[in-house]
VEXTIMAR-372829 format. One line per 5 residues: number of its first residue (from 0); for each residue x, z, y of C-alpha. Coordinates in Angstrom, 1 decimal, decimal comma. Example, Ala and Ser with C-alpha at 12.3 -4.5 7.8 and 13.67 -1.06 7.14 Angstrom:
2
0	12,3 7,8 -4,5  13,7 7,1 -1,1 .
This chain:
664
0	74,8 185,9 68,8  78,3 186,5 67,3  81,4 185,5 69,4  82,6 182,1 68,6  86,1 180,7 69,7 .
5	87,3 177,2 69,5  89,1 174,3 71,4  87,6 172,3 74,0  87,3 168,6 73,5  87,5 165,8 75,9 .
10	84,1 163,8 76,1  84,7 160,5 76,8  81,2 159,8 78,4  82,6 162,1 81,3  86,2 160,9 81,3 .
15	85,9 157,3 81,3  83,9 157,0 84,8  87,0 159,0 86,2  89,3 156,5 84,8  87,5 153,9 85,9 .
20	86,9 154,6 89,6  89,4 157,7 90,4  92,5 157,5 88,2  94,1 154,4 89,7  93,6 153,3 93,3 .
25	94,5 149,7 92,3  92,5 147,8 89,6  95,4 145,5 89,4  97,5 148,2 87,9  96,3 147,7 84,3 .
30	98,7 145,1 84,2  101,5 147,1 84,7  100,2 150,0 82,3  99,8 147,4 79,4  103,1 145,7 80,0 .
35	104,8 149,3 80,1  103,1 150,1 76,8  104,6 147,4 75,4  108,1 147,7 76,7  107,9 151,2 75,3 .
40	107,0 150,2 71,8  109,9 148,0 72,0  112,3 150,5 73,0  111,1 152,9 70,5  111,9 150,2 67,8 .
45	115,3 149,8 69,4  115,9 153,5 69,1  114,8 153,5 65,5  116,9 151,2 64,6  120,0 152,4 66,2 .
50	119,5 155,7 64,0  119,2 153,9 61,0  115,5 154,4 60,2  114,3 150,9 60,8  115,6 147,6 59,7 .
55	115,4 144,8 62,0  116,7 141,3 61,9  119,5 141,0 63,9  118,1 137,9 66,0  114,9 139,4 66,9 .
60	114,1 138,7 70,5  112,1 141,5 71,6  109,5 140,4 74,5  106,5 141,2 75,8  104,1 138,0 76,1 .
65	100,9 138,0 78,7  98,4 135,2 77,6  95,6 134,3 80,0  92,5 132,3 78,9  90,4 131,4 81,5 .
70	87,6 129,7 79,6  86,9 132,6 77,6  87,8 135,2 80,5  90,2 137,2 78,4  93,8 138,5 78,9 .
75	96,1 139,2 76,1  99,1 141,7 76,0  101,4 141,3 73,1  104,7 143,1 72,2  106,9 142,9 68,9 .
80	107,4 146,8 68,9  106,7 149,3 66,6  103,1 148,8 66,0  100,8 151,0 64,9  99,4 152,4 61,3 .
85	95,4 153,4 61,3  96,6 156,8 61,7  98,8 156,4 64,7  95,5 154,3 66,2  93,3 157,4 65,6 .
90	95,9 159,8 67,0  97,1 157,6 70,2  93,9 155,6 70,9  90,7 157,6 69,7  92,3 161,2 71,1 .
95	92,3 160,3 75,1  95,5 161,5 76,6  97,5 162,3 73,8  100,7 160,6 74,6  102,6 158,8 72,0 .
100	105,5 158,4 74,3  105,9 162,1 75,0  105,8 162,8 71,2  108,2 160,3 70,2  110,7 161,8 72,9 .
105	109,7 165,3 71,6  110,6 164,1 67,9  113,8 162,4 68,4  115,3 164,0 71,9  118,4 164,9 70,1 .
110	119,0 161,2 68,3  117,9 158,9 70,8  120,2 156,7 73,0  120,0 156,6 76,7  117,3 153,9 77,0 .
115	114,3 155,6 78,6  110,7 155,5 77,6  108,5 154,7 80,5  105,1 156,3 79,6  104,3 160,0 80,2 .
120	100,8 161,1 79,9  98,7 158,4 77,3  96,2 157,3 79,8  97,7 153,9 80,4  96,1 152,2 77,9 .
125	92,6 153,3 79,3  93,1 151,4 82,4  92,3 148,3 80,9  88,6 149,5 80,9  88,6 149,3 84,8 .
130	88,5 145,7 84,5  87,1 144,6 81,1  83,9 145,2 79,0  85,5 144,9 75,9  88,8 145,9 74,4 .
135	90,6 145,1 71,1  93,7 146,3 69,6  95,2 144,2 66,6  98,4 145,9 65,5  100,8 146,1 62,5 .
140	103,4 148,8 62,0  107,1 148,6 61,7  106,6 151,1 58,7  107,4 149,2 55,2  103,9 148,3 53,3 .
145	102,1 149,4 56,4  98,6 147,6 56,8  97,6 145,7 59,9  95,0 147,6 61,9  92,0 146,0 64,2 .
150	90,2 148,0 66,8  87,3 147,5 69,1  85,7 149,2 71,9  82,7 148,1 74,3  82,9 150,1 77,4 .
155	85,0 152,6 75,8  82,4 154,9 74,7  82,3 153,8 71,2  84,6 152,3 68,6  84,9 150,2 65,4 .
160	87,9 150,0 63,4  89,1 148,2 60,3  91,8 146,2 58,6  93,4 143,9 60,8  94,7 140,1 60,7 .
165	98,0 140,6 62,1  101,0 139,2 60,0  103,9 140,2 62,1  105,1 143,7 63,6  103,7 144,5 66,8 .
170	100,5 145,1 69,0  98,1 142,5 70,7  95,8 144,1 73,3  92,9 141,8 74,3  90,7 142,6 77,5 .
175	87,4 140,8 77,8  87,2 140,7 81,5  84,0 142,0 83,4  82,2 139,8 85,7  84,1 141,6 88,6 .
180	87,5 141,0 87,4  87,6 137,3 86,2  90,2 136,7 89,0  92,7 138,3 86,4  91,9 135,2 83,8 .
185	93,6 133,2 86,6  97,4 132,3 86,2  98,5 132,4 89,9  96,7 136,1 90,2  98,1 137,4 87,1 .
190	101,9 136,1 87,7  101,5 137,7 91,2  100,6 141,2 90,1  103,5 140,6 87,1  105,7 140,1 89,9 .
195	104,7 142,9 92,0  105,0 145,4 89,2  106,9 144,6 86,6  109,9 142,1 88,2  112,5 144,7 86,5 .
200	111,2 146,2 83,8  113,7 146,5 80,8  112,2 143,8 78,2  111,6 140,2 78,9  108,2 139,4 79,7 .
205	106,9 136,0 79,5  103,7 134,2 80,3  101,4 131,7 78,6  98,1 130,1 79,1  95,9 129,6 76,4 .
210	94,1 126,4 78,2  96,9 124,6 79,2  97,0 120,9 78,4  99,1 120,7 75,1  101,9 118,0 74,9 .
215	101,3 114,7 73,2  102,8 114,1 70,0  104,9 111,1 70,9  106,1 112,9 74,1  107,0 115,6 71,9 .
220	109,6 113,4 69,9  110,8 111,6 72,6  114,1 112,8 74,2  113,5 116,1 71,8  117,0 117,6 72,2 .
225	117,5 116,5 76,1  117,0 119,1 78,6  115,9 121,2 75,8  117,6 124,2 77,1  115,7 123,8 80,7 .
230	112,4 123,4 79,2  112,6 126,8 77,1  110,0 129,4 78,4  112,0 131,6 81,0  110,8 135,5 81,5 .
235	109,1 136,3 84,5  111,4 139,5 85,3  115,2 140,3 85,2  116,0 143,0 82,6  119,0 144,3 84,2 .
240	118,6 144,2 87,8  121,5 144,9 90,3  121,0 148,9 90,8  121,3 149,3 87,0  124,8 148,1 87,0 .
245	127,8 150,1 88,7  128,8 149,2 92,0  132,4 148,3 90,7  131,0 145,6 88,7  128,7 143,9 91,6 .
250	129,8 141,2 94,2  129,3 141,0 97,7  127,3 137,9 96,8  124,8 139,4 94,2  124,1 142,5 96,5 .
255	123,0 139,4 99,1  121,2 137,4 96,7  119,3 140,4 95,3  118,3 141,0 99,0  117,1 137,7 99,7 .
260	115,0 137,4 96,6  113,6 141,0 96,8  112,6 141,3 100,3  112,3 137,4 101,5  114,7 138,1 104,3 .
265	117,0 135,3 104,9  119,2 137,2 107,5  122,0 138,6 105,6  122,3 142,4 105,8  124,7 144,0 107,6 .
270	126,0 146,2 104,7  124,5 148,3 101,8  124,8 151,5 100,1  124,6 151,9 96,1  123,1 154,9 95,0 .
275	124,3 155,8 91,2  124,0 159,4 90,3  123,7 160,9 87,0  123,7 164,5 87,8  121,7 167,2 88,5 .
280	119,1 164,0 88,1  119,3 160,3 87,4  118,8 158,2 90,5  120,0 154,6 91,1  119,4 152,0 93,8 .
285	120,5 150,1 96,8  119,7 150,8 100,4  120,1 147,8 102,9  120,8 148,0 106,6  118,9 144,8 107,8 .
290	120,1 142,8 110,8  117,6 143,3 113,8  116,8 141,6 116,8  113,8 143,2 117,8  112,8 146,6 119,8 .
295	113,1 149,5 117,8  109,3 150,0 117,5  108,7 146,8 115,7  111,3 147,5 113,0  109,8 147,6 109,6 .
300	111,4 148,3 106,3  110,5 148,5 103,0  111,7 151,2 100,3  110,7 150,0 96,8  110,3 153,1 94,3 .
305	110,8 152,3 90,9  110,7 154,7 87,5  112,6 153,2 84,7  112,4 149,8 86,3  108,7 150,0 86,8 .
310	107,4 149,7 90,2  105,8 152,8 91,4  105,0 152,2 95,2  106,4 151,3 98,7  107,6 153,8 101,0 .
315	106,9 157,1 99,6  107,5 159,8 102,3  108,3 162,6 99,9  111,2 160,8 98,2  112,4 158,5 101,3 .
320	113,5 160,5 104,5  111,1 159,2 107,0  114,2 157,6 109,3  115,4 155,7 106,0  111,9 153,7 106,3 .
325	113,3 151,5 108,6  115,9 150,3 106,0  114,9 147,9 103,2  116,0 148,8 99,5  115,2 150,1 95,9 .
330	115,1 153,6 94,6  114,9 154,2 90,8  114,4 157,8 89,7  113,2 158,5 86,0  113,0 162,0 86,7 .
335	110,4 162,0 89,3  107,4 164,0 88,6  104,7 161,3 88,9  100,9 162,3 88,8  99,0 160,7 85,7 .
340	98,2 157,3 87,2  101,7 157,0 87,9  100,9 156,1 91,2  101,9 158,9 93,5  104,1 162,1 93,3 .
345	102,9 165,6 92,3  104,3 168,4 94,9  107,6 169,2 93,4  110,8 170,8 95,1  112,7 168,4 93,1 .
350	111,4 165,7 95,1  113,0 167,4 98,1  116,6 167,4 96,3  116,1 163,7 96,1  115,3 163,1 99,7 .
355	118,3 165,5 100,7  120,8 163,5 98,1  119,7 160,1 99,7  120,2 161,4 103,5  123,5 163,0 102,2 .
360	124,6 159,5 100,7  123,7 157,3 103,7  125,8 159,9 106,1  128,7 160,0 104,0  128,7 156,1 103,9 .
365	128,5 155,8 107,7  130,8 158,7 108,4  133,3 157,1 105,7  132,9 153,7 107,8  133,5 155,2 111,1 .
370	136,9 156,8 109,6  137,8 153,8 107,5  136,7 150,6 108,9  135,8 151,5 112,5  136,1 147,9 113,7 .
375	133,2 147,2 111,4  131,2 150,0 112,5  131,5 148,9 116,1  130,4 145,6 115,2  127,6 146,7 113,3 .
380	126,7 149,5 116,1  124,0 147,7 118,0  122,1 147,0 114,7  122,4 150,5 113,1  122,2 152,8 116,0 .
385	118,2 152,6 115,8  118,6 154,1 112,2  121,2 156,6 113,0  119,3 158,1 116,5  116,1 157,8 114,5 .
390	117,7 159,9 111,7  119,0 162,7 114,2  115,6 163,2 115,4  114,2 163,8 112,1  116,6 165,1 110,3 .
395	118,4 168,0 111,3  121,3 167,8 108,5  121,6 164,2 109,0  122,2 165,1 112,8  124,8 167,6 112,1 .
400	126,6 165,3 109,7  126,6 162,3 112,0  127,0 163,9 115,4  130,7 163,0 115,7  130,1 159,7 114,8 .
405	127,6 158,3 117,4  129,3 155,9 119,7  128,4 154,3 123,1  129,5 151,2 124,9  130,9 152,0 128,0 .
410	131,4 149,9 131,5  134,3 148,3 129,7  132,8 147,4 126,6  134,6 149,7 124,7  132,8 152,1 122,2 .
415	133,2 156,0 122,8  132,3 159,1 121,5  130,4 161,7 123,8  133,7 163,7 123,2  135,9 160,9 124,5 .
420	133,2 160,3 127,6  133,5 164,3 128,8  137,5 164,0 128,4  137,5 160,8 130,4  135,0 162,8 133,0 .
425	136,6 166,0 133,3  140,1 164,1 133,7  138,7 162,0 136,5  137,2 165,3 138,0  140,0 167,1 137,8 .
430	142,5 164,1 139,6  139,9 163,6 142,5  139,9 167,6 142,8  143,7 167,3 143,2  143,5 164,3 145,6 .
435	141,1 166,3 147,9  143,4 169,5 147,6  146,3 167,3 148,5  144,4 165,8 151,9  142,9 169,1 152,8 .
440	146,2 170,8 152,5  148,5 168,5 153,6  151,4 169,8 155,4  150,5 173,0 154,0  152,0 175,1 151,4 .
445	150,0 176,2 148,6  149,5 179,9 148,5  148,7 180,0 144,6  150,9 177,7 142,5  148,4 178,1 139,4 .
450	145,1 177,4 141,6  145,0 173,7 140,0  144,7 175,4 136,4  142,1 177,6 137,3  140,1 174,8 138,5 .
455	140,4 172,9 135,5  139,4 176,2 133,4  136,9 176,5 135,6  135,6 173,1 135,0  135,1 173,8 131,1 .
460	131,9 175,9 131,8  130,3 173,5 134,0  128,0 170,8 132,5  129,5 167,4 132,5  126,9 164,5 133,5 .
465	127,0 161,5 131,2  125,9 158,5 133,4  123,9 155,7 131,6  122,4 152,3 131,9  119,0 151,3 130,7 .
470	118,8 147,8 131,9  122,1 145,8 132,8  120,5 143,1 135,0  118,2 145,4 137,2  120,8 148,2 137,3 .
475	123,7 145,4 138,3  124,1 146,9 141,8  124,5 150,5 140,6  127,0 149,3 138,0  129,0 147,3 140,2 .
480	129,2 150,8 142,6  130,2 152,8 139,7  133,1 150,3 138,8  134,5 150,2 142,1  134,4 154,1 142,5 .
485	136,3 154,1 139,1  133,2 156,1 137,4  132,2 155,5 133,7  128,8 154,8 132,5  127,3 154,0 128,9 .
490	124,6 151,6 128,0  121,5 153,2 126,1  119,0 150,2 126,1  116,8 151,0 123,2  113,4 152,5 123,3 .
495	114,8 155,1 121,1  117,8 156,2 123,5  115,4 157,9 125,8  114,2 160,7 123,3  117,8 160,6 121,6 .
500	119,4 161,8 124,8  116,8 164,5 125,5  117,9 165,7 121,5  121,9 165,6 122,2  121,2 167,7 125,5 .
505	119,4 170,0 123,5  121,9 170,2 120,7  124,8 170,1 123,2  124,4 172,5 126,1  127,5 171,2 127,6 .
510	126,0 167,7 128,8  123,5 166,2 130,8  122,5 162,7 130,8  121,5 160,8 134,2  120,7 157,3 134,7 .
515	123,2 155,3 137,2  120,3 155,1 139,6  119,3 158,7 139,6  121,6 160,0 142,4  124,6 159,0 145,0 .
520	127,7 161,1 143,9  130,3 162,1 146,1  132,6 159,4 144,4  130,3 156,9 146,5  130,3 158,7 149,8 .
525	132,9 157,6 152,6  135,0 160,7 154,1  132,7 162,3 156,8  133,7 164,4 159,4  132,5 167,9 160,7 .
530	130,9 166,3 164,0  129,4 163,1 162,0  127,5 165,3 159,7  125,0 166,8 162,6  124,8 163,0 163,4 .
535	123,8 162,1 159,9  121,3 164,4 160,1  119,5 163,6 163,0  119,7 160,1 161,9  118,0 160,9 158,8 .
540	115,0 162,8 160,3  114,8 159,8 162,6  115,0 157,2 159,8  112,3 159,5 157,8  109,4 159,2 160,4 .
545	110,5 155,3 160,8  110,1 154,5 157,2  107,3 156,6 156,3  105,2 155,3 159,3  106,4 151,4 158,6 .
550	105,8 151,7 155,0  102,8 153,9 154,7  104,5 156,2 152,5  104,1 160,0 153,7  106,3 161,2 150,8 .
555	109,1 158,8 151,0  112,4 160,8 151,1  115,1 159,0 153,2  118,5 160,1 153,6  121,0 158,5 156,1 .
560	124,8 158,8 154,4  128,2 157,0 154,9  129,2 155,2 151,7  132,3 153,7 150,8  131,1 150,1 150,1 .
565	130,1 148,9 153,5  128,1 145,9 151,9  125,3 148,1 150,2  123,0 148,7 152,9  120,2 150,8 151,2 .
570	119,5 152,0 147,5  117,0 153,9 145,9  117,2 156,8 143,6  114,5 158,4 141,4  115,5 162,1 140,2 .
575	116,0 162,0 136,3  113,3 164,7 135,8  110,7 162,5 137,8  112,0 159,3 135,9  111,6 160,8 132,5 .
580	108,2 162,7 133,0  107,2 159,0 134,2  108,5 157,3 131,2  106,8 159,6 128,9  103,5 159,1 130,4 .
585	103,8 155,8 130,2  104,3 156,2 126,4  101,0 157,9 126,5  99,3 155,3 128,6  98,7 157,9 131,4 .
590	100,7 155,4 133,8  97,9 155,6 136,4  98,9 159,2 137,5  102,4 158,5 138,2  101,9 157,8 141,9 .
595	99,9 160,9 142,6  101,9 163,3 140,5  105,5 162,7 140,6  106,1 160,2 143,9  108,1 163,3 145,4 .
600	111,1 162,0 143,1  112,1 159,1 144,8  114,6 158,7 147,7  115,7 155,8 150,1  119,4 156,2 150,9 .
605	120,6 154,2 153,8  124,1 153,1 154,3  125,5 154,5 157,9  128,3 152,3 157,6  126,1 148,8 157,1 .
610	125,0 147,3 160,1  121,3 146,3 159,3  121,3 150,5 159,0  123,0 150,8 162,6  120,9 148,2 164,1 .
615	117,7 149,7 163,1  119,0 153,4 164,3  119,9 151,9 167,3  116,9 149,8 167,7  113,9 151,8 166,6 .
620	111,7 150,3 168,9  112,6 146,5 168,3  109,9 144,2 167,3  112,0 143,0 164,5  112,9 146,7 163,1 .
625	109,7 147,0 160,9  110,3 144,0 159,4  113,7 144,8 158,7  112,9 148,4 157,2  110,5 146,8 155,0 .
630	113,2 144,3 153,6  115,6 147,2 153,5  113,2 149,0 151,3  112,6 146,1 149,2  115,9 145,1 148,3 .
635	116,9 148,7 147,4  113,7 148,8 145,3  114,5 145,5 143,5  117,8 146,9 142,5  116,1 150,0 140,9 .
640	113,1 148,4 139,1  110,8 145,1 139,6  108,2 144,7 142,6  104,8 144,9 142,1  102,8 141,4 142,3 .
645	101,6 142,2 145,9  104,9 143,8 147,2  106,7 140,4 145,4  104,6 138,1 147,5  105,0 140,1 150,6 .
650	108,7 140,2 150,0  108,8 136,6 149,5  106,8 135,8 152,8  108,9 138,2 154,7  112,4 136,4 153,4 .
655	110,9 133,0 154,7  110,3 134,7 158,2  113,8 136,1 158,4  115,2 132,8 157,6  113,3 131,1 159,9 .
660	114,4 133,6 162,5  118,0 133,0 161,7  117,5 129,2 161,8  116,3 129,5 165,3 .
């Protein structure tokens, strides 16, 4: 047998089952594809008119009309675009996957205007067979003396073509729906799909119901001209959505209106970023920062992705940086490398560039706001901080750009940067050191006049502790102690803050974060003479034995210290490391292991300057001492975190007993 060479041809018996079942993930997508084809046909005609190749009447109203017939179970897509000749039907319809849009772009790429052609692959038409047993085409080309063409196919395997009956330029595509797809002859269902995919297509889309009751003749003449404009059919879509305009041409009210209409969120957005880029790729869009009143893990954003004003999908991760999924917005990028079904992206390094660009624009907007609109930035901070902190966790480039613009609310209610806090902490530490030196060396002359400068330089290499608050009510006692001691702390009350501070510590080796109930600092302690230190040590050993016995907690750490505030009887501290580990375990539903594995981080601090503590130290064997010990522990615990139900019950009963004793 001699060698034979030739081109492979597509067998429709093999490809149609693929188109029907696998090409498109959602069957309602055929509405988008067929309307897109109609828009393309009109866009092509407009280009030909601009180039002087087609003579079109000036009053032409370009449109796509979707008509349903619930009785006959059909849906028809009509346009008044270029139409097709018999040869073009053979080329574009009978030859599967030969894209007319692609050929048109190649032919006229040096002559055409900036209007975009939606179609790329030539497969959109065949999506009709996902829902229809029979599809017909009635078309008339724009070309002079062209004859109308009728095309019909049942099941997509065979076709019949003959002269058609259409008298006006354009194309009708009629789908005779299969039994499983009768829903698409329902007015509300079809309008829902058009709203989903076609709300912003560049050509006006109209809807008609062939079975709608006709207006009676006498009613037609009645008030004929009255309200004529109001009663005229209105398009279902907006052909010039806000993102297609230049930011300078958009008003604040237009941005807010667009946000309400597209996202059905009637809380006003905080602010927005208008993306408008032509080089090195075409990208437009608007990203909104919504106002949130909920915890971080319940925030849900929506980023709608479009290509030439055709809806592609929500929240495509390849294009939209993960942390921006918390925002609401639209992104339109005609250059996106879509797969043949236009429902997903092909793997392409170009997509990463788009994602990086969006990240950069968001960082530029936020940093610019910090520099120029600091007051607004601070007003928005509580709402936008979850987005920013999540972005820092997820994207190193974004983190590097935003590190100097992260702000923290301090005890005075002011917003400060981390550098502000560090400088204030160093200054406070330096002042305390000078005060200590002054009292220690009182009456003595310094031997080295430069020692204070050396001390300050020494501080430069030390880690600065940033104290923070996670619950203002629960930690109110500690907050008051901090204020009295002249110390500062910052509020970190969001769920995102715990992983975020770990991230900051990793990025900035000079700081460590510590919750205000993690330790008793020297600023809280009263001045202790040498002879008192031994006494405090002995009392600590005695109180440790006593409290462990009374409370039944063998691992409880107890310390007796002299605190400046003699109104504070006891406090509980939990080491930062232990608490973070417990928080992590709770996050992964491992809370049952807390007591057995990390109970050692808890310390009860008793204030030797408080009369109740002095009483139990002096009266260990008194009948009331166990009750006072329990009460001191529970009071300290309540300032640390809520008591467990049983412990709370005992605390209330014990409080009643103490009041009875006082009353007697």
